N, C-alpha and C positions, 0 to 999 in steps of 0.2 A: 718154327720153334718145335722142340721135342720135349715132351713131359714124360720122364721115365718113372713108371709107377704112378699112373694118373689117378688111381682110386676111382671115385665116382664122377670124376671129370670136372669138378668145380673150378679148379685152378686153371685148367686149359680154357674153359669158357670165359673166365674172368680176363685172362691174359689176351685172348682174342678181342674181347670187347674194348679193353683200354688201349690196345696197341694197333689193332687191325691186322696183326700178323696171322698167318695160317699156323695153327697149332695142331700137332699130332700127339695124342695121348696114347700111351701103351700100357697094358695091364695083362696079368695072367689070370684074372678073375672073369669068368663068363658072366656072372651076375653084375659086376661093375661095368663091364662092356655093354651089356644090354641096357642098363639104366642110363649110362653116359650118352649112348647113341640116341636113345629116346628123348632125353632132355635136350640135346642139341637140336633135334628135329622140332620139339615143342617150342623152343625159343627162336626157331628159324635161323640158326647159325650155320651158314654154309662154309665158314672158314675154320671149322673145327672137325677133326675126324679122329676116331678111336680105333685101335687095332689090338687084337689078342695075339701078342708076340713077346717072346723073351727079348730083352733089350740087347743081348749079345748077338741076336740074329738080325737086328735092324741094319738097314743100309741107307745110304744117302748122306747128304751134308746139311747141317742145320746151323743157322746164324746164332741161335740161342738154344741151350739145353738146360733144363731145370729138373731137379728131383727133390721132392719134399716128402719126408716121412717114409721113405722106402728103404733107405740105406741100412736101417736097423735090421733089415731082413736079408741083406746080401750075404752076410757071413764072412768072417775074417779071411778064410782061405780064398775068397773070391774078390777081395778088394782090388787086386791088381787087374784082373780081367775087366772089372767095372770101369776103372779109370782109363785103361787102355781103350775100351770101347768109347768112352766119352771123347778121348783124343781123336779116335778114328772118325767119329761122326761129326765133330765140331769143325765148322768152317775155319779157314786160316785166320780170319779176323773176328771169329765168333767169341761168345762168352758163355760159360757154363756156371751154374749155381747149384750147390748141394746144400740141403738143410737136413740135419739129423740130430736126434738126441745123442748126447755124448757124455763123457765122464771127465770132470776136472781133476779127479784124484787118481788118474792113471788107469791102466788096464785092469779089468775085473772079470766078473762072471754074472750071468743072469741068475737070479735066485730061483730055486727049484719050483716054488709055487707059481711065480709069474711064467716060467717056462712051460709049466704043465697046463695052466688054465687060461692064460691071457695071450702070450706071444710065443708059441712053440717055435723054436729055432731062432728067436730074436736075440739080438745082442747090441747094446749101446757101446760104441767104441770110444777110446781116448783119442785125442788129437795125435798123440804119438804113434798110434796104429794106423791113422788115416794118411797123414802127410807123406810117409815114405812111399806109399803107392802112387800118390800124386806126382811126386818127384820122379819116380821111375817111368811114369807115363810122359815125361817131358812137358808137363803143364805148369804154367806160371800160376802161383797163388797170388792173386791181385788184391784180395781182401778177405779177412776173417772177422766175423762178428760173433761174439759170444753173448747169447741171450741168457743172462744169469737167473732172472726171476720171472720172465714172461710166462713160461709154462707152468710155474707154480700158481700164478694168478689164474691161468686157464683151467687147471685141474681143480682149483678151489671153486671156480664158477660151475664147472661140470658137477662137482660133488653137491653143491647147494641146489642146483636144478634137479638133479636126480632125487634128492631127498624130498623135494616138493612133489615129485611125480611117482612116489613109491607105489601107490595103488595101481597106477596105470602100467608101470614097468612090471610089477608082479603079475598083473592080469595078462600082459603080453607074453611073459616068460613064466617065471615062478619065483617063490620067495627065496629059494636057494640061489638062483641067478642074481637076484637083487642084492643079497648079502655079499656074494662074491664080487660083484661089480663095485659096490660101495667100498669094500675093503681094498680093492685094487686102486680106486681113485684116491682114497685116503693115504695109502702107502706111497703112491706115486707123488702125490702132493707134498708129503713130508720129504721124499727123496730130493725133490727139486728145491724145496724151501730150506732144507737143513743139511742135506748130504752133498755128494759130489756131482749130482746130475745137473745137466744144463742142455740147452739147445745151441747148436753152432751152425753158422752159415759160411760156406767157403766158396768164394768166387774164383774162377779159373779161366785162363786164356792160353792160347798157343803163342801169342806174341806179347811182349812186354808193353808195346805201345798201342794195344788194342783198345785201351780205355784211357780217359784223362788221368794225368798224374796225381790229381787231388780227388778225394772222394766226395767233394761238395756236390758233384753232379747228381749223386744219389738223392740227396735231400731236395735239390731243385726239381727233379722229376717227380718225387713223391708228393710234392705240394700240389701238383695238378691231377693227382689220381684220386678216385673215390676212396675215402678212408685213409688217405695219405697223411703225411706229417702236417700239423697245423701251421 
């Protein structure tokens, strides 16, 4: 399994634990790489490895490819190379899953404040901007799930927890950072609760018959996973 944009490595470790699959996580952050490798060693996980590499330079074939929370930083001009790379790295009967913040109200632009202070170069795309690149990469879209409110709930929880920890956060950084971060969480919370922002999960394969014809198998598998569907 390949985790593109693995962050601090938590998803790769979880996927290895619940499936037994060997998971390779890749990142461009040396700090994330250092932490992820150390945590894998601390937990005694030999089936997880992390690499500092651009996804476009990756080689090999993977039965599963996942990318969560990274696509927002790919940039519109690079969507085609991204999905072309997924197609190249995915095994013939493999499955890929992309999760990204997206827009339900069509193409837009990142507001100047967020672009300057929170996500320089970041952009949340509309499905109409993602799907054409998937089609040109000759990948089957086998499932799309729109998470309409999930991230609004998450952002509200983050906001509430940060409010409780104001003194600790201010001591760790400063009051200016705390105000900036709370403003970001509040604005993002409102965007997901009231505006056009959403999260989307897109499942892709090379073959139309790589997965069962009904999506019931997803719920059946989730029932047996830690934190899965009740």
